[in-house]
PDB file with one MODEL, atoms N, CA, C and O in Angstrom:
MODEL        1
ATOM      1  N   MET A   1      81.076  87.885 109.670  1.00  0.00           N
ATOM      2  CA  MET A   1      81.053  89.187 110.723  1.00  0.00           C
ATOM      3  C   MET A   1      81.294  90.129 109.292  1.00  0.00           C
ATOM      4  O   MET A   1      82.183  90.085 108.442  1.00  0.00           O
ATOM      5  N   LYS A   2      80.436  90.742 109.396  1.00  0.00           N
ATOM      6  CA  LYS A   2      80.246  92.119 108.361  1.00  0.00           C
ATOM      7  C   LYS A   2      81.701  92.751 108.391  1.00  0.00           C
ATOM      8  O   LYS A   2      82.437  93.122 109.306  1.00  0.00           O
ATOM      9  N   ASN A   3      81.804  92.719 107.067  1.00  0.00           N
ATOM     10  CA  ASN A   3      83.601  94.013 107.144  1.00  0.00           C
ATOM     11  C   ASN A   3      82.793  94.775 105.406  1.00  0.00           C
ATOM     12  O   ASN A   3      81.809  94.484 104.726  1.00  0.00           O
ATOM     13  N   GLN A   4      83.857  95.786 105.322  1.00  0.00           N
ATOM     14  CA  GLN A   4      83.647  96.870 103.591  1.00  0.00           C
ATOM     15  C   GLN A   4      84.153  95.507 102.600  1.00  0.00           C
ATOM     16  O   GLN A   4      84.086  95.465 101.372  1.00  0.00           O
ATOM     17  N   TYR A   5      84.558  94.662 103.315  1.00  0.00           N
ATOM     18  CA  TYR A   5      85.537  93.847 102.261  1.00  0.00           C
ATOM     19  C   TYR A   5      83.870  92.028 102.147  1.00  0.00           C
ATOM     20  O   TYR A   5      84.247  90.916 101.777  1.00  0.00           O
ATOM     21  N   ASP A   6      82.553  92.249 102.489  1.00  0.00           N
ATOM     22  CA  ASP A   6      81.689  91.259 103.145  1.00  0.00           C
ATOM     23  C   ASP A   6      80.808  92.035 102.605  1.00  0.00           C
ATOM     24  O   ASP A   6      80.698  93.045 103.300  1.00  0.00           O
ATOM     25  N   GLU A   7      80.062  92.058 101.619  1.00  0.00           N
ATOM     26  CA  GLU A   7      78.830  93.028 101.724  1.00  0.00           C
ATOM     27  C   GLU A   7      77.307  92.229 101.643  1.00  0.00           C
ATOM     28  O   GLU A   7      76.118  92.546 101.632  1.00  0.00           O
ATOM     29  N   ASP A   8      78.091  91.055 101.599  1.00  0.00           N
ATOM     30  CA  ASP A   8      76.444  90.035 101.413  1.00  0.00           C
ATOM     31  C   ASP A   8      76.606  89.546 103.287  1.00  0.00           C
ATOM     32  O   ASP A   8      75.616  88.951 103.714  1.00  0.00           O
ATOM     33  N   ALA A   9      77.281  89.683 103.887  1.00  0.00           N
ATOM     34  CA  ALA A   9      77.557  88.864 105.223  1.00  0.00           C
ATOM     35  C   ALA A   9      76.545  88.518 105.935  1.00  0.00           C
ATOM     36  O   ALA A   9      75.832  89.507 105.767  1.00  0.00           O
ATOM     37  N   ARG A  10      76.161  88.062 106.381  1.00  0.00           N
ATOM     38  CA  ARG A  10      74.957  87.346 107.428  1.00  0.00           C
ATOM     39  C   ARG A  10      74.742  87.889 108.700  1.00  0.00           C
ATOM     40  O   ARG A  10      73.718  87.807 109.378  1.00  0.00           O
ATOM     41  N   PHE A  11      76.269  88.703 109.084  1.00  0.00           N
ATOM     42  CA  PHE A  11      76.222  88.483 110.513  1.00  0.00           C
ATOM     43  C   PHE A  11      76.809  90.453 110.317  1.00  0.00           C
ATOM     44  O   PHE A  11      77.328  90.789 109.253  1.00  0.00           O
ATOM     45  N   VAL A  12      76.672  91.185 111.116  1.00  0.00           N
ATOM     46  CA  VAL A  12      77.050  92.345 111.299  1.00  0.00           C
ATOM     47  C   VAL A  12      77.231  92.726 113.074  1.00  0.00           C
ATOM     48  O   VAL A  12      76.374  92.559 113.942  1.00  0.00           O
ATOM     49  N   ILE A  13      78.561  93.251 113.232  1.00  0.00           N
ATOM     50  CA  ILE A  13      79.076  93.804 114.256  1.00  0.00           C
ATOM     51  C   ILE A  13      78.392  94.882 114.688  1.00  0.00           C
ATOM     52  O   ILE A  13      78.235  95.699 113.780  1.00  0.00           O
ATOM     53  N   THR A  14      77.904  95.217 115.760  1.00  0.00           N
ATOM     54  CA  THR A  14      77.009  96.804 115.996  1.00  0.00           C
ATOM     55  C   THR A  14      77.990  97.004 116.930  1.00  0.00           C
ATOM     56  O   THR A  14      78.459  98.138 116.835  1.00  0.00           O
ATOM     57  N   TYR A  15      78.894  95.778 118.528  1.00  0.00           N
ATOM     58  CA  TYR A  15      79.279  97.355 119.625  1.00  0.00           C
ATOM     59  C   TYR A  15      80.516  95.683 118.865  1.00  0.00           C
ATOM     60  O   TYR A  15      80.395  94.531 118.449  1.00  0.00           O
ATOM     61  N   VAL A  16      81.787  96.954 119.197  1.00  0.00           N
ATOM     62  CA  VAL A  16      82.939  95.977 120.216  1.00  0.00           C
ATOM     63  C   VAL A  16      83.431  96.994 121.881  1.00  0.00           C
ATOM     64  O   VAL A  16      83.330  98.174 122.217  1.00  0.00           O
ATOM     65  N   GLN A  17      83.910  95.855 122.468  1.00  0.00           N
ATOM     66  CA  GLN A  17      84.187  96.746 123.652  1.00  0.00           C
ATOM     67  C   GLN A  17      85.798  95.907 123.982  1.00  0.00           C
ATOM     68  O   GLN A  17      86.074  94.793 123.536  1.00  0.00           O
ATOM     69  N   LYS A  18      86.811  96.834 124.942  1.00  0.00           N
ATOM     70  CA  LYS A  18      87.612  95.338 124.846  1.00  0.00           C
ATOM     71  C   LYS A  18      87.787  95.873 126.484  1.00  0.00           C
ATOM     72  O   LYS A  18      87.939  97.025 126.892  1.00  0.00           O
ATOM     73  N   MET A  19      87.717  94.749 127.155  1.00  0.00           N
ATOM     74  CA  MET A  19      87.691  93.953 128.416  1.00  0.00           C
ATOM     75  C   MET A  19      89.257  93.797 129.193  1.00  0.00           C
ATOM     76  O   MET A  19      90.230  94.291 128.624  1.00  0.00           O
ATOM     77  N   ALA A  20      89.403  93.190 130.321  1.00  0.00           N
ATOM     78  CA  ALA A  20      90.657  92.664 130.384  1.00  0.00           C
ATOM     79  C   ALA A  20      91.489  92.593 129.510  1.00  0.00           C
ATOM     80  O   ALA A  20      91.166  92.519 128.325  1.00  0.00           O
ATOM     81  N   LEU A  21      93.033  92.604 130.023  1.00  0.00           N
ATOM     82  CA  LEU A  21      93.554  91.546 128.926  1.00  0.00           C
ATOM     83  C   LEU A  21      93.475  91.946 127.633  1.00  0.00           C
ATOM     84  O   LEU A  21      93.209  93.117 127.363  1.00  0.00           O
ATOM     85  N   ALA A  22      93.683  91.081 126.748  1.00  0.00           N
ATOM     86  CA  ALA A  22      93.188  91.178 125.273  1.00  0.00           C
ATOM     87  C   ALA A  22      91.699  90.716 125.066  1.00  0.00           C
ATOM     88  O   ALA A  22      91.187  90.988 123.980  1.00  0.00           O
ATOM     89  N   GLN A  23      91.348  90.397 125.512  1.00  0.00           N
ATOM     90  CA  GLN A  23      89.622  90.253 125.955  1.00  0.00           C
ATOM     91  C   GLN A  23      88.716  90.770 125.590  1.00  0.00           C
ATOM     92  O   GLN A  23      88.466  91.798 126.219  1.00  0.00           O
ATOM     93  N   LYS A  24      87.658  90.391 124.351  1.00  0.00           N
ATOM     94  CA  LYS A  24      86.892  91.357 123.589  1.00  0.00           C
ATOM     95  C   LYS A  24      85.509  91.395 123.692  1.00  0.00           C
ATOM     96  O   LYS A  24      85.151  90.275 124.057  1.00  0.00           O
ATOM     97  N   LEU A  25      84.297  92.328 123.514  1.00  0.00           N
ATOM     98  CA  LEU A  25      83.296  91.576 123.783  1.00  0.00           C
ATOM     99  C   LEU A  25      82.512  92.547 122.663  1.00  0.00           C
ATOM    100  O   LEU A  25      82.799  93.740 122.564  1.00  0.00           O
ATOM    101  N   TYR A  26      81.602  91.972 121.922  1.00  0.00           N
ATOM    102  CA  TYR A  26      81.087  92.122 120.628  1.00  0.00           C
ATOM    103  C   TYR A  26      79.858  91.609 121.111  1.00  0.00           C
ATOM    104  O   TYR A  26      79.551  90.749 121.937  1.00  0.00           O
ATOM    105  N   ILE A  27      78.785  92.950 119.809  1.00  0.00           N
ATOM    106  CA  ILE A  27      77.285  92.343 119.738  1.00  0.00           C
ATOM    107  C   ILE A  27      76.899  92.426 118.288  1.00  0.00           C
ATOM    108  O   ILE A  27      76.957  93.497 117.685  1.00  0.00           O
ATOM    109  N   MET A  28      76.450  91.154 117.641  1.00  0.00           N
ATOM    110  CA  MET A  28      76.614  90.885 117.059  1.00  0.00           C
ATOM    111  C   MET A  28      74.791  91.213 116.241  1.00  0.00           C
ATOM    112  O   MET A  28      73.795  91.105 116.956  1.00  0.00           O
ATOM    113  N   VAL A  29      74.689  91.523 115.011  1.00  0.00           N
ATOM    114  CA  VAL A  29      73.278  91.085 114.566  1.00  0.00           C
ATOM    115  C   VAL A  29      72.784  90.217 113.341  1.00  0.00           C
ATOM    116  O   VAL A  29      72.648  90.685 112.211  1.00  0.00           O
ATOM    117  N   ASP A  30      72.641  89.482 113.534  1.00  0.00           N
ATOM    118  CA  ASP A  30      72.140  88.250 112.740  1.00  0.00           C
ATOM    119  C   ASP A  30      71.007  89.089 111.305  1.00  0.00           C
ATOM    120  O   ASP A  30      69.873  89.447 111.627  1.00  0.00           O
ATOM    121  N   GLN A  31      71.496  89.297 109.841  1.00  0.00           N
ATOM    122  CA  GLN A  31      71.041  90.033 109.409  1.00  0.00           C
ATOM    123  C   GLN A  31      69.285  89.609 108.592  1.00  0.00           C
ATOM    124  O   GLN A  31      68.431  90.212 107.942  1.00  0.00           O
ATOM    125  N   GLU A  32      69.473  88.409 109.069  1.00  0.00           N
ATOM    126  CA  GLU A  32      67.896  87.461 108.718  1.00  0.00           C
ATOM    127  C   GLU A  32      67.062  86.866 109.220  1.00  0.00           C
ATOM    128  O   GLU A  32      66.203  86.035 108.925  1.00  0.00           O
ATOM    129  N   THR A  33      67.579  87.642 110.425  1.00  0.00           N
ATOM    130  CA  THR A  33      66.554  87.011 111.819  1.00  0.00           C
ATOM    131  C   THR A  33      66.588  88.400 112.873  1.00  0.00           C
ATOM    132  O   THR A  33      65.913  88.591 113.885  1.00  0.00           O
ATOM    133  N   GLY A  34      67.488  89.160 112.327  1.00  0.00           N
ATOM    134  CA  GLY A  34      67.328  90.556 113.565  1.00  0.00           C
ATOM    135  C   GLY A  34      67.756  90.388 114.832  1.00  0.00           C
ATOM    136  O   GLY A  34      67.539  91.324 115.602  1.00  0.00           O
ATOM    137  N   VAL A  35      68.675  88.802 115.516  1.00  0.00           N
ATOM    138  CA  VAL A  35      68.803  88.111 116.763  1.00  0.00           C
ATOM    139  C   VAL A  35      69.979  88.980 117.449  1.00  0.00           C
ATOM    140  O   VAL A  35      70.922  89.464 116.822  1.00  0.00           O
ATOM    141  N   ASN A  36      69.890  89.031 118.041  1.00  0.00           N
ATOM    142  CA  ASN A  36      71.401  89.876 118.792  1.00  0.00           C
ATOM    143  C   ASN A  36      71.790  89.278 118.993  1.00  0.00           C
ATOM    144  O   ASN A  36      70.977  88.459 119.422  1.00  0.00           O
ATOM    145  N   TYR A  37      73.833  88.478 119.089  1.00  0.00           N
ATOM    146  CA  TYR A  37      74.181  87.755 119.962  1.00  0.00           C
ATOM    147  C   TYR A  37      75.187  88.739 120.585  1.00  0.00           C
ATOM    148  O   TYR A  37      75.494  89.867 120.200  1.00  0.00           O
ATOM    149  N   ILE A  38      75.528  88.188 121.412  1.00  0.00           N
ATOM    150  CA  ILE A  38      77.182  88.685 122.725  1.00  0.00           C
ATOM    151  C   ILE A  38      78.195  87.603 122.741  1.00  0.00           C
ATOM    152  O   ILE A  38      78.176  86.545 123.369  1.00  0.00           O
ATOM    153  N   MET A  39      78.978  88.022 122.023  1.00  0.00           N
ATOM    154  CA  MET A  39      80.252  87.311 121.959  1.00  0.00           C
ATOM    155  C   MET A  39      81.949  87.535 122.713  1.00  0.00           C
ATOM    156  O   MET A  39      82.768  88.317 122.231  1.00  0.00           O
ATOM    157  N   LEU A  40      82.172  86.829 123.737  1.00  0.00           N
ATOM    158  CA  LEU A  40      83.302  87.436 124.258  1.00  0.00           C
ATOM    159  C   LEU A  40      84.400  86.625 123.777  1.00  0.00           C
ATOM    160  O   LEU A  40      84.123  85.426 123.819  1.00  0.00           O
ATOM    161  N   ARG A  41      85.981  86.982 123.169  1.00  0.00           N
ATOM    162  CA  ARG A  41      86.987  86.459 122.877  1.00  0.00           C
ATOM    163  C   ARG A  41      88.119  86.640 123.466  1.00  0.00           C
ATOM    164  O   ARG A  41      88.639  87.746 123.321  1.00  0.00           O
ATOM    165  N   ASN A  42      88.682  85.810 124.133  1.00  0.00           N
ATOM    166  CA  ASN A  42      90.186  86.238 124.651  1.00  0.00           C
ATOM    167  C   ASN A  42      91.167  86.125 123.987  1.00  0.00           C
ATOM    168  O   ASN A  42      91.055  85.850 122.793  1.00  0.00           O
ATOM    169  N   GLU A  43      92.389  86.305 124.573  1.00  0.00           N
ATOM    170  CA  GLU A  43      93.186  86.583 124.240  1.00  0.00           C
ATOM    171  C   GLU A  43      94.252  85.010 123.034  1.00  0.00           C
ATOM    172  O   GLU A  43      95.144  85.043 122.187  1.00  0.00           O
ATOM    173  N   ASN A  44      93.622  84.179 123.534  1.00  0.00           N
ATOM    174  CA  ASN A  44      93.823  82.855 123.066  1.00  0.00           C
ATOM    175  C   ASN A  44      93.135  82.469 121.701  1.00  0.00           C
ATOM    176  O   ASN A  44      93.300  81.485 120.980  1.00  0.00           O
ATOM    177  N   GLY A  45      92.340  83.529 121.586  1.00  0.00           N
ATOM    178  CA  GLY A  45      91.518  83.281 120.655  1.00  0.00           C
ATOM    179  C   GLY A  45      89.820  82.480 120.874  1.00  0.00           C
ATOM    180  O   GLY A  45      88.885  82.305 120.092  1.00  0.00           O
ATOM    181  N   ILE A  46      89.982  82.223 121.983  1.00  0.00           N
ATOM    182  CA  ILE A  46      88.585  81.241 122.344  1.00  0.00           C
ATOM    183  C   ILE A  46      87.430  82.268 122.414  1.00  0.00           C
ATOM    184  O   ILE A  46      87.407  83.431 122.818  1.00  0.00           O
ATOM    185  N   SER A  47      86.480  81.466 121.891  1.00  0.00           N
ATOM    186  CA  SER A  47      84.785  82.955 121.861  1.00  0.00           C
ATOM    187  C   SER A  47      84.268  81.814 122.522  1.00  0.00           C
ATOM    188  O   SER A  47      84.530  80.611 122.541  1.00  0.00           O
ATOM    189  N   SER A  48      83.116  82.886 123.276  1.00  0.00           N
ATOM    190  CA  SER A  48      82.052  82.081 123.791  1.00  0.00           C
ATOM    191  C   SER A  48      80.666  83.229 122.909  1.00  0.00           C
ATOM    192  O   SER A  48      80.667  84.440 122.688  1.00  0.00           O
ATOM    193  N   ILE A  49      79.688  82.202 122.623  1.00  0.00           N
ATOM    194  CA  ILE A  49      78.392  83.175 122.147  1.00  0.00           C
ATOM    195  C   ILE A  49      77.122  83.068 122.354  1.00  0.00           C
ATOM    196  O   ILE A  49      76.765  81.975 121.916  1.00  0.00           O
ATOM    197  N   THR A  50      76.327  83.594 122.761  1.00  0.00           N
ATOM    198  CA  THR A  50      74.667  83.744 123.065  1.00  0.00           C
ATOM    199  C   THR A  50      73.850  84.779 122.978  1.00  0.00           C
ATOM    200  O   THR A  50      74.034  85.965 123.250  1.00  0.00           O
ATOM    201  N   PRO A  51      73.190  84.374 122.687  1.00  0.00           N
ATOM    202  CA  PRO A  51      71.722  85.735 122.593  1.00  0.00           C
ATOM    203  C   PRO A  51      71.862  86.578 123.318  1.00  0.00           C
ATOM    204  O   PRO A  51      72.366  86.259 124.395  1.00  0.00           O
ATOM    205  N   LEU A  52      71.508  88.006 123.113  1.00  0.00           N
ATOM    206  CA  LEU A  52      71.378  88.482 123.780  1.00  0.00           C
ATOM    207  C   LEU A  52      70.352  89.049 124.108  1.00  0.00           C
ATOM    208  O   LEU A  52      69.750  89.688 123.246  1.00  0.00           O
ATOM    209  N   LEU A  53      69.795  88.979 125.581  1.00  0.00           N
ATOM    210  CA  LEU A  53      68.655  88.727 126.905  1.00  0.00           C
ATOM    211  C   LEU A  53      68.051  89.905 126.894  1.00  0.00           C
ATOM    212  O   LEU A  53      69.019  90.615 126.620  1.00  0.00           O
ATOM    213  N   LYS A  54      66.919  90.815 127.018  1.00  0.00           N
ATOM    214  CA  LYS A  54      66.557  91.263 127.094  1.00  0.00           C
ATOM    215  C   LYS A  54      65.731  91.529 129.262  1.00  0.00           C
ATOM    216  O   LYS A  54      65.099  90.698 129.916  1.00  0.00           O
ATOM    217  N   GLU A  55      66.095  92.760 129.615  1.00  0.00           N
ATOM    218  CA  GLU A  55      66.150  92.091 131.021  1.00  0.00           C
ATOM    219  C   GLU A  55      64.616  90.748 131.447  1.00  0.00           C
ATOM    220  O   GLU A  55      64.532  90.074 132.474  1.00  0.00           O
ATOM    221  N   ASP A  56      63.867  90.756 130.546  1.00  0.00           N
ATOM    222  CA  ASP A  56      62.440  90.044 131.049  1.00  0.00           C
ATOM    223  C   ASP A  56      62.996  88.555 130.387  1.00  0.00           C
ATOM    224  O   ASP A  56      62.348  87.534 130.619  1.00  0.00           O
ATOM    225  N   GLY A  57      63.910  88.518 129.772  1.00  0.00           N
ATOM    226  CA  GLY A  57      64.634  86.854 129.244  1.00  0.00           C
ATOM    227  C   GLY A  57      64.549  86.887 127.740  1.00  0.00           C
ATOM    228  O   GLY A  57      65.304  86.359 126.924  1.00  0.00           O
ATOM    229  N   THR A  58      63.628  87.514 127.574  1.00  0.00           N
ATOM    230  CA  THR A  58      63.377  87.638 125.929  1.00  0.00           C
ATOM    231  C   THR A  58      64.336  87.556 124.792  1.00  0.00           C
ATOM    232  O   THR A  58      63.572  88.190 124.065  1.00  0.00           O
ATOM    233  N   ILE A  59      65.169  87.364 124.152  1.00  0.00           N
ATOM    234  CA  ILE A  59      65.719  87.377 123.291  1.00  0.00           C
ATOM    235  C   ILE A  59      65.746  88.499 122.336  1.00  0.00           C
ATOM    236  O   ILE A  59      64.798  88.518 121.550  1.00  0.00           O
ATOM    237  N   THR A  60      66.887  89.726 122.196  1.00  0.00           N
ATOM    238  CA  THR A  60      66.776  91.414 121.413  1.00  0.00           C
ATOM    239  C   THR A  60      66.586  90.918 120.099  1.00  0.00           C
ATOM    240  O   THR A  60      67.288  90.074 119.542  1.00  0.00           O
ATOM    241  N   VAL A  61      65.624  91.478 119.655  1.00  0.00           N
ATOM    242  CA  VAL A  61      65.894  91.829 118.338  1.00  0.00           C
ATOM    243  C   VAL A  61      65.403  92.588 117.549  1.00  0.00           C
ATOM    244  O   VAL A  61      64.186  92.760 117.615  1.00  0.00           O
ATOM    245  N   THR A  62      66.204  93.313 116.514  1.00  0.00           N
ATOM    246  CA  THR A  62      66.681  94.383 115.819  1.00  0.00           C
ATOM    247  C   THR A  62      66.337  94.010 114.166  1.00  0.00           C
ATOM    248  O   THR A  62      67.133  93.700 113.280  1.00  0.00           O
ATOM    249  N   PRO A  63      64.763  94.169 114.099  1.00  0.00           N
ATOM    250  CA  PRO A  63      64.111  94.050 113.145  1.00  0.00           C
ATOM    251  C   PRO A  63      64.103  95.626 112.254  1.00  0.00           C
ATOM    252  O   PRO A  63      63.097  96.151 111.777  1.00  0.00           O
ATOM    253  N   GLN A  64      64.894  95.930 112.225  1.00  0.00           N
ATOM    254  CA  GLN A  64      65.712  97.297 111.163  1.00  0.00           C
ATOM    255  C   GLN A  64      66.590  97.103 110.276  1.00  0.00           C
ATOM    256  O   GLN A  64      66.617  97.424 109.088  1.00  0.00           O
ATOM    257  N   VAL A  65      67.525  96.393 111.113  1.00  0.00           N
ATOM    258  CA  VAL A  65      68.294  95.227 110.267  1.00  0.00           C
ATOM    259  C   VAL A  65      68.352  94.534 109.578  1.00  0.00           C
ATOM    260  O   VAL A  65      69.404  94.266 108.997  1.00  0.00           O
ATOM    261  N   MET A  66      67.139  93.905 109.341  1.00  0.00           N
ATOM    262  CA  MET A  66      66.735  92.711 108.114  1.00  0.00           C
ATOM    263  C   MET A  66      67.245  93.024 107.023  1.00  0.00           C
ATOM    264  O   MET A  66      67.586  94.156 106.683  1.00  0.00           O
ATOM    265  N   LYS A  67      67.360  91.653 106.171  1.00  0.00           N
ATOM    266  CA  LYS A  67      67.584  92.022 104.881  1.00  0.00           C
ATOM    267  C   LYS A  67      65.978  92.177 104.318  1.00  0.00           C
ATOM    268  O   LYS A  67      65.761  92.509 103.152  1.00  0.00           O
TER     269      LYS A  67
ENDMDL
END
């Protein structure tokens, strides 16, 4: 995940939302492929990740972020 200390990170967090309890939802973009991923992390640090899909079932790609 990219932050101000890691300029060469492959993944950039583009969205964060607090959920119930201590859960957080993240949307990340792979800067090499442009593929968007959705990740849910719970209070125990356990995460689930999957590609973010559009309404038609295709993978969401953000080409302008690609290196």
